[in-house]
ROKOLLO-245670 format. One line per field, with one value per residue (C-alpha): residue in one letter; x, y, z. Coordinates in Angstrom, 1 decimal. Layout:
<atoms>
doba <- (A ...)
u <- (X ...)
v <- (Y ...)
w <- (Z ...)
</atoms>
This chain:
<atoms>
doba <- (M I G I L E K E A G E K L L F L N T C G A S L V L Q I T G S G Y V F M P Y W G G R I E C T D I R Y V I A D I T R G S Y L A D A N G Q K D F K L E Q M P Q I Y P S H G Y S D L R E P A F A F V Y E D G S R I T D L R Y R S H W I H R D K E K L P G L P S V R P A D D S E V L E L V L Y D D V K Q V E V T L T F T V Y E S H D A I T Q S V R V E N K S G E K I R I E K L C S A S V D L L N C E Y D L L H L A G A W A R E F Q I K R R R L E Q G M Q S L G S T R G A G G H G Q N P F A A L I S P E T D E D H G N V Y A M N F V Y S G N F L A G A E V D M H Q N T R F Q M G I H P F D F A W T L L P G E R F Q A P E A V M V Y S G Q G L G R M S R I F H K L Y R D C L I P A R F A R R E R P V L L N S W E A N Y F D F H K E G L V S L A G E A A R V G A E L F V L D D G W F G K R N D T T S S V G D W A P N E E K L G G T L P E L I R D I E D K G I A F G L W F E P E M V S P D S D L Y R A H P E W V M Q V Q G R R L E M S R D E Y V L D L S N P E V C D Y I I E S I G R I L G S C H I V Y V K W D M N R N F T N M G S G Y L S A D R Q K E Q A H R Y M L G L Y R V M E T L T D R F P D V L F E S C A G G G G R C D P G M L Y Y M P Q V W I S D D T D A M E R L R M Q Y G S S L I Y P S L V M G C H I S E V P N H Q T G R Q E S L R T R T A V A S W G N L G L E L N L N R I D E E E K R N I A E E V A F Y K K I R P T V Q F G T L Y R L K G L Q S G N E Y A W M H V S E D G R Q V A V T Y V R P L A S P N T V S R R L K L T G L C P D A G Y R A E E D G R V Y C G R E L M N V G L S P G K I R T D A Y S R Q W V F E R V E E S R)
u <- (18.0 17.4 18.1 18.0 17.3 18.2 16.2 15.9 14.7 15.5 13.2 14.1 12.9 13.7 13.3 12.8 13.5 13.2 13.9 10.3 8.8 9.3 7.9 8.8 8.8 8.8 10.0 8.8 10.5 7.9 8.7 5.7 6.4 4.3 4.1 3.6 4.2 4.0 4.0 6.2 9.9 10.8 14.2 15.2 13.8 12.0 8.3 7.3 4.8 2.6 1.9 1.8 -0.7 -3.3 -6.3 -7.8 -11.2 -13.7 -14.7 -11.3 -9.2 -5.9 -2.8 0.3 -1.0 -0.8 -3.7 -4.9 -2.6 -5.1 -3.4 -6.4 -5.8 -2.1 -0.8 1.0 3.2 2.3 -0.7 -1.4 -4.6 -5.8 -5.1 -6.5 -6.4 -9.7 -9.3 -8.3 -4.9 -2.1 -1.7 -3.4 -1.6 -3.1 -1.0 -1.0 -3.0 -5.7 -4.8 -4.7 -3.1 0.2 2.1 4.9 7.5 10.6 13.7 16.3 16.9 19.6 20.3 22.3 22.5 22.4 18.8 18.4 16.0 12.9 13.1 10.8 9.1 9.6 10.6 11.9 15.6 17.9 19.1 22.5 21.1 18.6 19.0 17.3 15.9 15.1 13.0 12.7 9.6 9.2 6.6 8.3 5.5 5.1 8.7 7.6 9.7 8.3 10.8 9.5 11.9 11.7 13.7 14.1 14.6 15.8 16.0 13.0 10.9 9.4 9.5 8.9 7.9 7.9 7.3 9.0 7.8 10.1 8.9 11.5 9.4 9.1 5.5 3.9 2.2 -0.7 -0.6 -4.2 -3.5 -0.3 -0.3 2.8 2.1 -0.1 -0.1 -2.2 -3.1 -4.3 -7.1 -10.0 -10.7 -9.8 -11.2 -10.4 -9.0 -8.7 -8.9 -11.9 -13.7 -14.2 -13.0 -12.7 -13.1 -10.2 -8.6 -11.7 -10.9 -13.1 -13.2 -15.4 -15.3 -14.2 -16.7 -16.5 -16.0 -14.1 -13.8 -11.9 -11.1 -9.4 -9.5 -10.0 -9.9 -6.4 -5.1 -5.6 -8.3 -10.0 -12.2 -9.5 -5.9 -3.6 -3.4 -5.1 -4.6 -6.0 -6.2 -7.4 -10.7 -9.3 -6.8 -6.4 -3.5 -1.4 -2.7 -3.5 -2.0 -1.8 -0.9 -0.6 0.2 0.8 1.3 4.3 2.2 0.1 -2.4 -5.2 -4.9 -6.8 -6.4 -8.5 -9.1 -10.7 -11.9 -12.3 -14.7 -12.1 -11.6 -8.3 -7.6 -5.8 -4.6 -3.5 -2.4 -1.5 -2.4 -6.2 -6.9 -9.9 -8.9 -5.4 -3.4 0.2 1.6 4.9 6.9 9.5 12.5 10.7 10.2 7.4 8.1 5.3 5.4 6.5 4.3 5.4 4.4 4.3 3.4 2.8 1.9 1.5 -1.5 -1.8 0.5 3.5 2.4 2.4 5.7 7.2 5.8 6.9 10.5 10.8 9.4 11.4 14.7 14.3 11.5 11.3 14.3 17.3 18.1 14.8 14.6 16.5 15.4 12.9 9.8 9.2 6.1 4.4 1.5 -0.5 -2.3 -5.3 -7.8 -6.5 -7.1 -8.3 -7.8 -8.3 -4.8 -2.3 1.3 0.9 -1.4 0.9 3.9 2.0 0.6 4.1 5.5 2.7 3.4 7.1 6.1 4.1 6.9 6.2 9.3 7.8 5.2 3.4 1.6 -1.2 -3.4 -4.0 -0.5 -0.2 -1.7 -5.1 -6.1 -8.8 -11.0 -11.0 -12.0 -8.6 -4.9 -3.8 -1.0 0.2 2.9 3.9 3.5 0.7 3.0 0.1 -1.5 1.8 2.8 6.0 8.0 7.9 11.6 10.8 7.8 10.0 12.7 10.2 8.8 12.2 13.1 10.4 12.5 10.5 11.2 8.9 7.0 4.7 1.6 1.4 -1.1 1.1 -0.9 -4.1 -4.9 -7.7 -9.7 -9.2 -5.4 -2.6 -1.4 -4.8 -5.2 -1.8 -2.1 -5.7 -4.4 -2.4 -5.4 -7.0 -9.7 -11.4 -12.0 -15.7 -16.6 -17.6 -14.8 -15.8 -14.6 -14.1 -13.1 -13.0 -10.0 -8.9 -6.3 -3.1 -2.0 1.2 1.5 2.8 6.5 6.1 3.6 6.0 8.8 6.6 5.8 9.5 10.5 7.7 7.9 11.7 11.9 10.1 12.1 15.4 14.7 13.4 14.4 11.7 12.3 8.9 6.4 2.8 2.1 -1.7 -4.0 -7.6 -9.4 -9.4 -9.3 -12.2 -12.2 -9.6 -8.0 -4.6 -3.8 -0.2 -0.8 -1.8 -5.2 -4.0 -2.2 -5.0 -5.3 -1.7 -2.5 -3.2 0.0 2.0 0.6 2.1 5.4 5.4 4.5 7.3 9.8 8.7 9.1 12.4 13.8 12.5 13.5 17.0 17.4 16.1 17.2 16.8 13.1 10.7 7.8 4.4 2.0 -1.6 -4.6 -7.5 -6.2 -5.5 -6.6 -3.1 -1.3 0.7 4.3 4.9 4.4 6.4 9.4 9.6 7.6 8.4 5.3 1.6 -1.5 -3.8 -7.1 -8.5 -10.7 -8.9 -11.6 -9.8 -12.6 -12.7 -8.9 -8.8 -10.3 -8.2 -4.9 -5.6 -6.3 -3.4 -1.1 -1.8 0.7 2.3 4.7 4.0 7.0 5.1 1.7 0.7 -1.6 -2.7 -4.4 -7.4 -9.7 -13.0 -15.7 -14.0 -14.4 -15.5 -17.8 -18.5 -17.4 -15.6 -12.9 -10.4 -7.0 -5.5 -7.5 -6.8 -3.1 -3.2 -4.7 -2.4 0.7 0.2 2.4 3.9 2.3 1.1 -1.3 -4.4 -5.1 -5.5 -3.2 -3.9 -7.4 -6.5 -6.0 -2.8 -3.9 -4.8 -1.5 0.3 -1.7 -0.8 2.9 2.8 1.2 3.8 6.6 5.2 5.1 8.7 9.8 8.3 8.9 11.9 10.0 6.9 8.7 11.4 10.2 8.0 4.2 1.9 -1.8 -3.6 -7.3 -9.4 -9.8 -12.8 -13.8 -15.1 -15.3 -11.8 -8.5 -5.1 -1.6 2.0 5.4 8.6 11.8 14.5 16.7 13.7 14.4 11.2 7.5 4.7 1.2 -2.1 -5.7 -8.8 -12.5 -14.8 -18.1 -18.7 -21.2 -23.1 -22.6 -19.5 -16.1 -13.1 -11.1 -7.3 -5.1 -2.5 0.7 2.8 6.3 8.1 11.0 9.3 12.0 12.9 11.6 9.6 9.4 6.2 6.9 3.8 4.4 7.8 6.4 8.4 6.5 7.9 7.5 5.6 3.3 2.4 1.7 -0.3 -2.0 -2.0 -2.9 -6.2 -7.5 -9.3 -12.9 -14.4 -17.2 -16.9 -17.0 -13.6 -11.7 -8.0 -5.0 -1.3 1.6 5.3 7.7 11.4 13.1 15.3 17.6 15.7 12.5 9.7)
v <- (18.0 21.4 24.3 28.0 31.0 34.3 37.2 40.9 42.6 39.5 37.2 33.5 30.4 27.0 23.9 20.7 18.3 14.5 12.3 12.7 15.7 19.2 21.2 24.9 27.5 31.2 33.6 37.2 40.4 40.9 37.5 35.5 31.9 30.7 27.3 28.2 24.6 20.9 18.3 16.7 17.7 21.0 22.7 25.6 28.6 31.8 30.8 33.8 34.5 31.8 34.0 37.2 35.7 35.0 37.1 38.8 38.0 40.3 40.5 39.7 41.8 43.3 41.9 43.6 47.0 46.3 47.1 44.0 41.7 39.1 36.7 34.4 33.6 32.8 29.3 29.4 26.7 27.3 29.7 31.7 32.8 36.2 38.4 38.4 34.7 33.4 29.8 27.0 27.8 25.3 26.1 27.9 29.5 31.3 33.8 34.8 38.0 35.9 37.0 34.4 36.3 35.1 36.5 34.2 35.6 34.1 34.6 32.1 28.8 26.1 23.3 20.3 16.5 15.6 14.7 14.2 11.8 13.7 13.8 11.1 10.4 7.9 9.4 8.3 7.7 9.6 8.0 8.3 11.0 12.8 16.5 18.6 22.1 23.9 26.9 29.2 31.4 34.0 36.2 39.4 40.5 37.3 36.0 32.5 30.6 27.9 25.7 23.7 20.8 19.2 16.2 15.5 11.8 12.2 8.6 7.6 10.4 11.5 14.5 14.5 17.5 18.1 21.2 22.5 25.4 27.2 29.8 32.5 34.9 35.3 34.2 30.8 29.8 27.4 25.3 24.3 23.1 22.2 20.6 18.7 19.5 22.1 22.7 24.9 23.7 26.2 23.8 22.0 19.3 16.4 13.3 12.6 9.1 7.5 4.2 3.6 0.7 -1.0 -4.0 -7.0 -4.8 -2.4 -0.6 -0.1 2.3 5.4 7.9 11.0 14.3 17.4 20.1 23.7 23.6 21.3 17.6 15.7 12.3 11.4 9.7 10.7 7.2 7.3 5.5 5.8 3.1 0.6 3.4 5.6 5.1 8.2 8.5 10.7 11.6 14.2 12.6 13.9 12.5 10.2 8.6 4.9 2.5 3.9 7.4 10.6 13.1 12.0 14.2 11.9 12.3 9.6 10.5 9.0 8.9 6.3 8.5 10.9 12.5 14.8 15.1 17.7 19.3 22.7 24.1 27.8 30.1 30.6 26.9 26.5 23.5 23.5 20.1 19.4 16.6 16.6 15.7 16.0 19.4 17.9 17.3 18.4 21.3 21.8 24.5 25.7 27.5 30.1 28.5 25.2 23.5 21.3 18.8 17.7 14.3 13.9 13.6 11.9 13.7 11.9 13.2 10.8 11.8 8.1 7.1 5.1 2.3 4.7 6.3 3.0 1.9 5.2 4.6 0.9 1.5 4.4 2.4 -0.7 1.3 4.1 3.4 -0.1 -1.2 -1.6 -5.0 -6.4 -4.6 -7.5 -10.4 -12.8 -13.1 -16.6 -18.7 -18.9 -20.7 -18.6 -20.6 -18.2 -19.6 -23.1 -23.1 -19.7 -19.9 -23.7 -25.3 -27.4 -28.2 -31.5 -29.9 -26.9 -29.0 -31.3 -28.3 -26.9 -30.2 -30.4 -26.8 -27.7 -30.7 -28.6 -26.1 -23.4 -21.9 -20.1 -21.1 -18.2 -18.7 -16.2 -15.0 -17.2 -18.1 -15.8 -15.1 -16.9 -16.2 -18.5 -15.9 -12.1 -11.3 -11.4 -11.1 -8.6 -6.7 -9.7 -11.0 -14.1 -17.5 -19.8 -22.8 -25.0 -24.4 -24.5 -27.7 -26.2 -23.1 -21.1 -21.8 -25.5 -25.2 -23.2 -25.8 -28.6 -26.6 -25.8 -29.5 -29.9 -27.8 -24.5 -21.1 -19.6 -16.3 -14.9 -12.6 -9.6 -6.8 -4.4 -1.2 -2.6 -4.0 -6.3 -5.1 -8.6 -8.5 -8.1 -5.0 -3.2 -4.1 -2.7 0.4 1.4 5.0 3.9 3.7 6.5 7.9 11.0 10.9 10.6 9.4 5.9 3.7 2.2 -1.3 -2.6 -6.3 -6.4 -4.0 -0.6 1.5 2.1 5.8 5.8 9.6 8.5 7.5 5.1 3.1 3.0 1.8 -1.1 -2.2 -2.1 -4.1 -6.7 -7.4 -7.1 -9.7 -12.3 -11.5 -11.5 -14.9 -16.9 -17.6 -15.6 -14.5 -12.9 -10.7 -10.0 -6.7 -6.3 -3.4 -4.4 -1.3 2.5 5.3 6.2 8.0 10.5 11.8 11.5 11.5 12.1 15.3 18.6 20.1 22.6 19.8 17.2 17.9 16.8 13.2 11.6 12.9 12.2 8.6 8.2 9.7 7.2 4.3 5.2 5.3 1.8 0.5 2.3 0.8 -2.8 -3.0 -1.6 -4.1 -7.0 -6.2 -9.7 -10.0 -9.5 -7.3 -7.4 -4.6 -5.6 -3.5 -5.8 -6.4 -3.2 -0.7 0.9 0.3 3.3 4.4 5.3 1.6 0.3 2.3 0.0 -3.1 -4.1 -6.3 -5.7 -7.8 -5.9 -7.5 -10.2 -11.2 -14.1 -14.9 -14.8 -13.0 -10.3 -10.1 -9.2 -5.8 -5.2 -6.2 -4.3 -1.1 -1.5 -2.0 1.5 2.6 -0.4 -2.8 -6.6 -7.1 -5.8 -7.4 -10.5 -12.7 -16.1 -19.2 -19.9 -22.8 -23.4 -22.6 -19.3 -18.2 -14.7 -15.1 -18.9 -19.0 -22.0 -21.4 -23.9 -24.2 -23.1 -19.8 -19.2 -19.6 -17.4 -14.6 -15.1 -15.1 -11.4 -10.7 -12.7 -16.1 -17.6 -20.3 -20.0 -23.8 -26.5 -29.0 -31.5 -31.9 -32.1 -35.3 -36.3 -35.6 -32.0 -31.6 -32.8 -30.2 -27.5 -28.5 -28.2 -24.7 -23.5 -24.9 -23.0 -19.8 -20.2 -20.3 -16.9 -15.5 -13.2 -11.8 -11.1 -9.6 -7.6 -7.2 -4.6 -4.8 -4.1 -4.2 -5.4 -5.5 -4.6 -0.8 -0.6 -4.1 -5.3 -9.0 -9.5 -9.0 -9.5 -8.5 -9.4 -9.1 -8.7 -9.7 -7.1 -8.4 -8.9 -12.6 -13.9 -12.8 -14.1 -13.4 -14.0 -13.8 -14.2 -13.9 -13.9 -14.7 -16.9 -15.7 -17.9 -17.7 -15.5 -15.6 -14.6 -11.7 -11.9 -10.6 -8.1 -7.8 -4.8 -3.8 -6.3 -5.9 -5.7 -7.6 -10.2 -13.7 -15.1 -18.9 -20.1 -22.5 -24.6 -25.6 -24.2 -22.0 -18.8 -15.6 -12.2 -9.5 -7.3 -10.3 -10.7 -7.0 -6.5 -9.9 -11.2 -14.5 -16.4 -17.1 -20.2 -21.3 -20.0 -22.2 -21.7 -18.9 -17.9 -19.0 -18.4 -19.0 -18.3 -18.1 -18.0 -16.8 -16.9 -14.3 -15.8 -14.3 -15.4 -13.7 -14.4)
w <- (-13.5 -12.0 -14.3 -13.6 -15.8 -14.2 -15.7 -15.0 -11.8 -9.7 -11.7 -12.0 -13.6 -12.0 -14.1 -12.2 -15.1 -15.0 -18.0 -19.2 -17.3 -16.3 -13.4 -13.7 -10.9 -11.7 -9.0 -9.6 -8.7 -6.0 -4.4 -5.5 -6.7 -9.6 -11.4 -15.1 -16.3 -15.2 -18.0 -20.6 -20.5 -22.0 -22.3 -20.0 -21.9 -20.9 -20.5 -18.4 -21.2 -19.7 -16.7 -18.8 -21.2 -18.5 -19.3 -16.3 -15.0 -13.3 -9.7 -8.4 -6.1 -7.2 -5.5 -4.1 -5.0 -8.7 -10.9 -12.9 -11.0 -10.0 -7.6 -7.6 -11.2 -10.8 -10.7 -7.3 -5.8 -2.1 -1.8 1.3 3.1 3.8 0.8 -2.7 -3.4 -2.1 -3.1 -0.7 0.7 1.1 4.8 7.7 10.6 13.6 15.5 19.1 18.3 16.7 13.1 10.3 7.4 6.1 3.2 2.1 -0.3 -1.9 0.3 -1.1 -2.7 -2.5 -4.9 -3.8 -3.9 -0.2 0.4 4.2 5.8 7.2 11.0 12.5 9.1 6.3 2.9 -0.5 -0.3 -2.7 -6.0 -7.6 -10.0 -7.7 -6.9 -4.2 -4.4 -1.1 -1.7 1.3 1.7 4.5 6.1 7.3 9.6 11.6 11.0 9.9 7.4 5.1 3.2 0.2 -0.5 -3.9 -4.9 -8.6 -9.5 -13.1 -14.3 -12.2 -13.7 -10.4 -8.0 -4.3 -2.2 1.6 3.7 6.8 9.0 11.4 13.9 14.0 16.0 19.8 19.9 19.4 16.1 15.8 12.5 11.5 8.0 6.1 2.7 1.6 -2.0 -3.8 -7.5 -9.7 -13.2 -15.8 -17.0 -15.5 -18.2 -15.9 -14.3 -10.7 -10.3 -6.9 -5.0 -2.6 -1.1 2.3 4.3 1.9 -1.2 -1.1 -4.0 -6.1 -9.0 -9.0 -11.7 -12.0 -14.0 -12.2 -11.8 -10.5 -6.8 -4.4 -4.9 -2.2 -0.7 2.5 5.8 9.4 10.8 12.1 9.0 5.3 5.9 3.7 2.3 0.7 -0.3 0.0 -3.8 -6.3 -9.9 -12.3 -15.8 -19.1 -20.2 -22.9 -20.5 -20.6 -20.0 -22.9 -23.7 -21.9 -19.4 -15.8 -12.8 -9.8 -6.1 -3.5 0.2 2.1 5.3 7.1 9.1 8.4 5.0 2.6 -1.2 -3.0 -6.4 -6.5 -9.8 -9.7 -11.5 -14.3 -15.0 -13.2 -10.9 -7.5 -6.6 -3.0 -0.7 3.0 6.6 7.0 8.8 10.6 14.3 13.6 15.0 16.1 18.4 17.3 20.0 19.2 17.5 16.8 13.5 12.2 9.4 7.1 5.4 1.8 -1.3 -4.5 -7.7 -11.0 -14.5 -17.3 -20.9 -21.8 -19.6 -16.5 -17.4 -17.6 -14.3 -12.6 -13.9 -12.6 -9.1 -9.2 -10.1 -7.7 -4.8 -5.5 -5.8 -3.3 -0.8 0.5 2.6 0.3 1.9 0.6 -2.8 -4.5 -2.3 -3.6 -1.4 -0.1 -0.9 2.5 4.1 6.7 9.3 9.7 7.3 7.9 11.7 12.9 16.7 16.9 16.8 18.8 18.3 16.4 13.9 13.4 12.8 10.5 8.6 8.2 7.0 4.4 3.3 2.8 0.7 -1.8 -2.1 0.5 2.1 5.1 7.7 9.4 12.7 12.8 15.7 18.8 20.0 23.0 26.4 26.8 23.3 21.9 20.4 19.9 23.5 25.3 25.5 22.8 24.4 26.4 24.1 26.0 24.2 25.4 26.1 27.0 23.6 21.7 23.5 24.9 24.4 21.2 20.4 20.6 18.3 15.8 15.9 15.2 12.3 10.9 11.0 8.3 6.0 6.3 7.9 10.6 10.8 13.5 13.7 16.1 16.6 18.7 18.5 20.2 23.6 24.9 27.9 29.2 29.3 31.9 30.0 30.3 33.9 34.6 32.4 31.6 31.1 28.1 25.8 23.7 25.9 27.3 31.0 31.9 28.4 27.4 25.9 22.6 21.6 18.1 17.6 21.4 21.4 22.5 20.7 22.5 22.7 20.7 21.2 24.7 24.4 27.3 25.3 22.3 24.6 25.8 22.3 21.3 24.4 24.2 20.5 20.6 23.4 21.2 18.1 20.0 21.7 18.7 15.1 13.4 9.8 9.1 11.0 10.0 11.7 12.0 12.9 13.2 14.1 13.6 16.1 18.4 21.8 20.6 23.7 25.4 29.1 28.1 26.1 27.7 27.0 24.4 22.4 22.1 18.4 18.0 19.1 15.7 14.2 17.3 17.2 13.7 14.8 17.7 15.4 13.0 15.9 16.9 13.4 12.8 16.0 15.4 11.8 12.6 15.4 13.4 9.8 8.4 9.5 6.6 8.0 6.3 6.9 7.5 8.8 8.5 5.0 3.0 5.6 5.8 2.5 1.8 1.0 4.7 5.6 2.7 4.0 6.9 5.8 2.2 1.9 2.4 2.8 0.5 1.6 3.9 1.0 -0.6 -3.3 -6.7 -8.5 -5.8 -5.8 -9.5 -8.9 -5.8 -7.3 -10.4 -8.4 -6.0 -9.0 -10.1 -7.5 -5.7 -7.4 -7.6 -5.3 -2.3 -2.9 -0.8 -2.9 -1.6 -2.9 -0.6 0.0 -1.8 -1.1 -0.3 3.3 2.4 -0.6 -0.8 -4.5 -5.9 -8.5 -9.9 -8.4 -11.7 -11.6 -7.9 -8.7 -11.8 -9.8 -6.8 -9.1 -9.7 -6.6 -3.8 -3.8 -0.6 0.6 2.9 3.0 5.5 3.9 6.7 5.2 1.5 -0.4 -2.0 -5.6 -4.8 -2.9 -6.1 -8.1 -5.6 -5.7 -9.5 -9.3 -6.8 -9.0 -11.9 -9.9 -8.8 -12.5 -13.1 -9.6 -10.4 -13.4 -11.4 -8.4 -10.1 -13.7 -15.4 -15.2 -18.1 -17.5 -20.7 -19.7 -16.8 -16.5 -18.7 -19.7 -16.3 -17.4 -18.6 -16.8 -18.3 -17.3 -18.1 -16.5 -18.5 -16.7 -16.1 -18.8 -21.2 -21.5 -19.9 -20.4 -18.1 -19.3 -17.4 -18.7 -16.5 -17.4 -14.4 -16.2 -19.3 -21.9 -24.3 -28.1 -27.9 -29.5 -27.4 -28.7 -29.1 -26.4 -27.7 -25.7 -25.2 -24.0 -26.2 -28.6 -32.0 -33.9 -31.3 -31.2 -28.3 -27.8 -26.1 -23.3 -23.8 -27.5 -28.5 -31.1 -31.8 -32.3 -33.4 -30.8 -33.4 -34.0 -30.3 -30.0 -33.1 -33.7 -30.2 -28.5 -28.3 -24.8 -26.2 -25.9 -22.7 -21.3 -17.6 -15.1 -13.5 -16.6 -16.8 -19.0 -18.6 -21.0 -20.5 -23.3 -23.6 -25.8 -28.4 -31.0 -34.1 -35.1 -37.6)
</atoms>
C-alpha cells in the first residue's frame, strides 16, 4: 500500500504500491516533491539516488538559489510556473496584482482509508483495500493551498489522482489551468497511443512516436466527442498485447479535456491530463475551494492486455453503480432502425411481441414518442407523450407491451431543445447564447444552458415525471450535438469562461438526482453514439452506446478500440439489418451476431418485416448468446488479434470461475490462395482440460495456447467462427 521512508533533514520517500506497480514520491528538505519512479513494484528502499544521479544540462537556470540544481530537469509531481522550470506547468493561477508566479512547496501529508466522494463530480469508489494519500502543497506568498489526493487500489493495481485548490488569502485568484494529473518520466522512448475518430467511426486506435516538443489530444466541443476519447497512454515501442511498458491515464470527466506529452531538450517526458484550458477559467474568492476531476493512472509491464484488464476490473468493481455491477444486461430491441419516426401503437406492440418471441427481454422505444415529433425539427424539450401517435396513454402502451412478455425502455434527449417547442417559446433565455449573436442550430436543436440551476431543475422535474408515472426499466439518454454559441445569461460577465465546467456540474447533479430517485432504471449513455463515452458517464450510466454505426465490420475496429479501457459489461452492441443502414454492407446473421456478442447484445431489426425462418435463426443466435452472457459480461477479456493485423480480429472471454471460455474469430476480407493461420488462445490453466461444445473434444490448456485452433477454410468476406469450451478436470 502506501509506505514511508523518513530520511535526514526532513526528506521523505512515499511509496504508492499496488500489487504490481509502484509510484514513488520524494519530498526534499527544501519542500520540492519529485517523482523518481513509476513502474513495476519495488520495495520501500532509499532510491534518492535516482534524483542525485541526474546529470546536469547546460543553459538551464539554477533553482532555489542552489548552484547546479536544475529544476527543469527534475521529475516533479505538480510543476509550477514562473521560476526555473520552463516546461508546461501543471496549473496556472493569476493573482489580483496581475502576477502569475506560484511556488508550491510541501506542507504536510495525511494517509488514511476514508476516500470521500468528490463534491459535485463522479469518482472511482473506494475498495476494501484502497488507501488514500493527501499531499498538501502551499505557496507562502500568495497563501494558496493545493492538495493532491492519490488513492491506491492495491488489488486492482491502479492509482487515481485528483487536485483541490483552496484560496486562503484575502484576495481572489483566477485559475486558468488545472491538471488532474501530471507526471514526469526520465525517458522519451515512447509511442503515444490514443483513440480518435468521428461520428460512426469512433474509437480508432492511433499510435505515433513521441518527438521533442508538445504532442497533445483533447476536445473543446463540450464533451469528449467522437473525435477524441479522454484516454492516453505512453507505451514503449515494442508494446503489443502481452509485452511492453504502458503508462496510461483515463479522465473521469465528460466535458472538455486535454492530454499532453511534452518531450524536453534532455529527453524527458511530461505527461498531463485535465480540463482543457481553452475557454476555461474559474474565479476563486477568499476561502473558496475548487475541485478538479479525477484521473485514473495505470501502469502495465505486460502490454496493453494487462492494462485493459486493470481498467475493466476497476470500473466494474468501483466505478459503475454497484447495483448494476453484478446484474446481467438484458437482450434488447431498439425501435430506431426498425421504424425511425414512422410508427403507431399496433406496429410497436407487434414489434415488441416479435422481439419477445426471438428471446429479447427489453423493448426500447426510441425517438418520436413525444410532443409533435415526426422528424428532427420539433418538440425536443417537451417531454409529454404524443397520445394520438401512441394510440393512447404511455402507461397503456407499456402495459400492452409488457403483456407480450417483455420489459419497456424509453429514449430521451434532455440536454437539448427544439426551436419549435413549447419549452423554447416559454424560455428562450435557457439556451446557450450570446445576445446579439446569431444562434446556430445542429440537428435542428439548441443546447440548454445547464450552468443555470433552473434549467437543471426543469430537466429533473420533466424526466422524473415520466419515470415516476410509468413502469420504465431502461432509459437511453442521448446527446446529439456539441456546444456552440458559448455564453450564459445566468453567469456574470467575469464568469463566462466557467460555463462549460458549470454545465458538467449541472449535468452531474441532474444524473445524480435521477439515478438516486430511480435506482432500478438502467441508464444508457449515448451521444450520437460514442460522442461521450467516458468514466464520468459510467459512474451514473453503466451502459454506453459506443456508435450509431451498426455495421459489423465497422464495429470490429470500434469495439476493439473501446475495449482498451471499457469493459464488455458496458458496451452496447447490436445486430442490425442488411443491407446495413450506414454502409450498405451485407453480412451473414452469424457474423453480425459474433461481432455483437462482444458486449451487451441487442437488435436493430424490424421483426415485423422478417420471415419466420430468419426469426428462428435470430432466436437461435440470441439463445447462443445467453449461454455465454455471464462470461462475456463478467468474465476476463483477452484480445488475440486486431491491433496490428488489420484483417483478422479475435478475442476471448474467460468466466470468473474459469469454467467457461468463449472465443470469437472474424476475418473481414477473404484472400485467394491463402491458408488460415492457427489461433492461439491465452489466459487458460495450462494443465486443465477444456471440452469443446461443438464436438466434445477435450484439449489441454497448454495445447490451446501453444498449438491453437484452426479458423477453417475462409472463402467469403465477413467470415466468422465461434467456439465455447468448458473446463474439465481431466487434461491431455
